[in-house]
C-alpha positions as a printed NumPy array, in Angstrom:
array([[ 12.28 ,   6.068,   7.257],
       [ 15.278,   4.774,   9.181],
       [ 13.232,   3.049,  11.899],
       [ 11.424,   0.953,   9.294],
       [ 14.632,   0.139,   7.427],
       [ 16.269,  -0.998,  10.674],
       [ 13.297,  -3.23 ,  11.45 ],
       [ 13.399,  -4.753,   7.965],
       [ 17.115,  -5.515,   8.395],
       [ 16.572,  -6.976,  11.864],
       [ 13.455,  -9.079,  11.296],
       [ 13.014,  -9.355,   7.521],
       [ 13.928, -12.513,   5.658],
       [ 14.741, -12.622,   1.934],
       [ 13.087, -15.615,   0.247],
       [ 13.528, -17.019,  -3.261],
       [ 11.631, -15.184,  -5.999],
       [ 12.406, -11.668,  -4.721],
       [ 10.07 , -12.045,  -1.748],
       [ 10.698, -10.257,   1.548],
       [  9.109, -11.938,   4.553],
       [  8.162,  -9.364,   7.194],
       [  5.384, -11.275,   8.874],
       [  6.732, -10.676,  12.382],
       [  5.785,  -6.969,  12.292],
       [  3.884,  -5.958,   9.131],
       [  1.703,  -8.495,   7.391],
       [  0.86 , -11.297,   9.807],
       [  1.792, -10.218,  13.297],
       [  1.487,  -6.43 ,  13.569],
       [  3.728,  -4.148,  15.615],
       [  1.231,  -1.451,  16.665],
       [  3.92 ,   1.017,  17.743],
       [  5.637,   0.754,  14.358],
       [  2.26 ,   1.002,  12.569],
       [  1.482,   4.151,  14.556],
       [  4.808,   5.677,  13.492],
       [  4.123,   4.691,   9.87 ],
       [  0.648,   6.244,  10.045],
       [  2.077,   9.449,  11.493],
       [  4.687,   9.611,   8.715],
       [  2.095,   9.185,   5.953],
       [ -0.112,  11.792,   7.661],
       [  2.86 ,  14.178,   7.715],
       [  3.667,  13.559,   4.04 ],
       [  0.063,  14.171,   2.921],
       [ -0.98 ,  16.731,   5.581],
       [ -1.62 ,  19.506,   3.038],
       [ -3.623,  17.402,   0.565],
       [ -7.077,  17.631,   2.199],
       [ -7.495,  13.847,   2.261],
       [-11.114,  12.767,   2.82 ],
       [-10.688,   8.99 ,   2.664],
       [ -7.96 ,   6.328,   2.845],
       [ -8.29 ,   3.385,   0.447],
       [ -6.415,   0.099,   0.715],
       [ -6.869,  -3.56 ,  -0.169],
       [ -7.314,  -6.379,   2.295],
       [ -5.569,  -7.573,   4.229],
       [ -1.99 ,  -6.431,   4.753],
       [ -2.665,  -2.818,   3.834],
       [ -5.297,  -2.414,   6.529],
       [ -2.976,  -1.852,   9.517],
       [ -0.941,   1.025,   8.021],
       [ -4.102,   2.461,   6.44 ],
       [ -5.989,   2.527,   9.747],
       [ -3.135,   4.257,  11.539],
       [ -2.905,   6.822,   8.715],
       [ -6.657,   7.372,   8.851],
       [ -6.455,   7.827,  12.605],
       [ -3.688,  10.42 ,  12.224],
       [ -5.569,  12.285,   9.459],
       [ -9.008,  11.864,  11.127],
       [-10.588,  10.35 ,   8.006],
       [-12.375,   7.054,   7.312],
       [-10.52 ,   4.033,   5.969],
       [-12.048,   1.9  ,   3.231],
       [-10.615,  -1.413,   2.14 ],
       [-11.296,  -3.245,  -1.083],
       [-12.416,  -6.789,  -0.448],
       [-10.89 ,  -9.711,  -2.289],
       [-14.045, -11.785,  -1.937],
       [-17.586, -10.512,  -2.165],
       [-19.326, -10.602,   1.181],
       [-22.926, -11.792,   1.34 ],
       [-23.809,  -8.386,   2.796],
       [-22.477,  -6.514,  -0.245],
       [-25.033,  -5.674,  -2.904],
       [-24.354,  -5.363,  -6.626],
       [-23.546,  -1.634,  -6.478],
       [-19.807,  -2.211,  -6.494],
       [-16.704,  -0.779,  -8.06 ],
       [-14.454,  -3.697,  -9.065],
       [-11.035,  -4.391, -10.545],
       [ -8.931,  -7.479, -11.201],
       [ -5.645,  -7.621,  -9.284],
       [ -2.85 , -10.15 ,  -9.741],
       [ -0.972, -11.06 ,  -6.547],
       [  2.767, -11.399,  -7.134],
       [  3.381, -13.391,  -3.947],
       [  0.304, -15.629,  -4.136],
       [  0.284, -16.027,  -7.951],
       [ -3.504, -15.589,  -8.178],
       [ -5.851, -12.985,  -9.627],
       [ -8.482, -11.553,  -7.282],
       [-11.471,  -9.402,  -8.148],
       [-11.368,  -6.634,  -5.579],
       [-14.487,  -4.626,  -4.821],
       [-15.695,  -1.589,  -2.926],
       [-19.293,  -0.674,  -2.153],
       [-20.166,   2.409,  -4.19 ],
       [-21.761,   4.181,  -1.224],
       [-18.365,   4.451,   0.522],
       [-16.344,   6.003,  -2.331],
       [-17.704,   9.24 ,  -3.747],
       [-16.875,  11.515,  -6.667],
       [-16.002,  14.374,  -4.286],
       [-13.535,  12.239,  -2.292],
       [ -9.858,  13.131,  -2.204],
       [ -8.288,   9.704,  -1.72 ],
       [ -4.986,   8.558,  -0.299],
       [ -4.166,   4.977,  -1.299],
       [ -2.085,   3.069,   1.273],
       [ -0.564,  -0.393,   0.878],
       [  2.109,  -2.483,   2.564],
       [  4.169,  -3.497,  -0.508],
       [  4.71 ,  -2.229,  -4.022],
       [  6.349,  -4.664,  -6.443],
       [  4.76 ,  -4.73 ,  -9.904],
       [  2.006,  -2.261,  -9.03 ],
       [ -0.969,  -4.528,  -9.569],
       [ -2.785,  -3.825,  -6.29 ],
       [ -2.334,  -0.07 ,  -6.549],
       [ -3.376,  -0.126, -10.22 ],
       [ -6.572,  -1.934,  -9.198],
       [ -7.265,   0.663,  -6.495],
       [ -6.621,   3.478,  -8.991],
       [ -9.106,   1.828, -11.374],
       [-11.713,   1.728,  -8.595],
       [-11.129,   5.435,  -7.921],
       [-11.515,   6.162, -11.652],
       [-14.844,   4.319, -11.673],
       [-15.989,   6.416,  -8.7  ],
       [-14.599,   9.602, -10.314],
       [-12.775,  10.234,  -7.029],
       [ -9.537,  12.225,  -7.02 ],
       [ -6.385,  10.372,  -5.963],
       [ -4.082,  12.72 ,  -4.044],
       [ -1.343,  10.111,  -3.873],
       [ -0.151,   6.676,  -2.908],
       [  1.68 ,   5.767,   0.301],
       [  3.643,   2.522,   0.334],
       [  5.337,   1.024,   3.37 ],
       [  7.921,  -1.027,   1.406],
       [  8.676,  -0.481,  -2.284],
       [ 10.763,  -2.977,  -4.221],
       [ 12.351,  -0.301,  -6.405],
       [ 14.022,  -2.949,  -8.586],
       [ 10.6  ,  -4.074,  -9.817],
       [  8.379,  -2.157, -12.215],
       [  5.502,  -0.905, -10.022],
       [  7.027,   2.315,  -8.746],
       [  8.157,   3.472, -12.17 ],
       [  4.791,   2.509, -13.675],
       [  2.98 ,   4.761, -11.193],
       [  5.459,   7.629, -11.522],
       [  5.165,   7.454, -15.329],
       [  1.388,   7.887, -14.909],
       [  1.985,  11.047, -12.865],
       [  0.871,   9.47 ,  -9.592],
       [  2.429,  10.984,  -6.483],
       [  4.168,   8.061,  -4.758],
       [  5.64 ,   8.205,  -1.257],
       [  7.45 ,   5.027,  -0.172],
       [  8.793,   4.817,   3.38 ],
       [ 11.417,   2.169,   2.553],
       [ 12.766,   1.604,  -0.957],
       [ 14.637,  -1.616,  -1.587],
       [ 17.246,  -1.468,  -4.341],
       [ 18.048,  -5.195,  -4.378],
       [ 18.207,  -8.484,  -2.517],
       [ 21.779,  -9.171,  -3.656],
       [ 23.49 , -11.926,  -1.635],
       [ 20.147, -12.555,   0.138],
       [ 20.52 ,  -9.232,   1.946],
       [ 18.26 ,  -6.186,   1.829],
       [ 19.925,  -3.209,   0.133],
       [ 18.061,   0.101,   0.276],
       [ 18.011,   2.805,  -2.405],
       [ 20.679,   5.391,  -1.711],
       [ 22.885,   3.317,   0.559],
       [ 26.492,   2.658,  -0.294],
       [ 27.156,  -1.052,  -0.839],
       [ 30.714,  -2.079,   0.01 ]])
């Protein structure tokens, strides 16, 4: 998605440790116009998959997930990283390690919102080592829900997550695939580096 790649080049900042800071438009301050375009693109990619529910993890996946849900006219469910006092014990849970925060969170979803007859589209903002998506896939397995695919806004293709999912036979659609951060610059998969 050229619009997204241009925005990453313009406003993204490469930090030490293979971290891309895009907090001016994706995961702190949100650009609603860009999120709408992202949601429309995911809806287009999965339009023939009879999606019944979008699943993401709080918090940075929520914006692209909501816009995708709006475009597909389906509910959006997000896995919580902390158990709310209003959540009962009927939960699907999984442990997820955060690459950027260096912590493990137990994510959870109320069982009444994820059903065995659901056809789920998982949406997230970043894919690096695949931990968040793997946790969401585990939650779908517990619910016996079908996963139609995974939509990722930004995939760090030089890390293991994308290949891990593809090796498992998961359909993965990434809107921007980063090949490297060589020379502290973003280099996308498929571009010619001079």
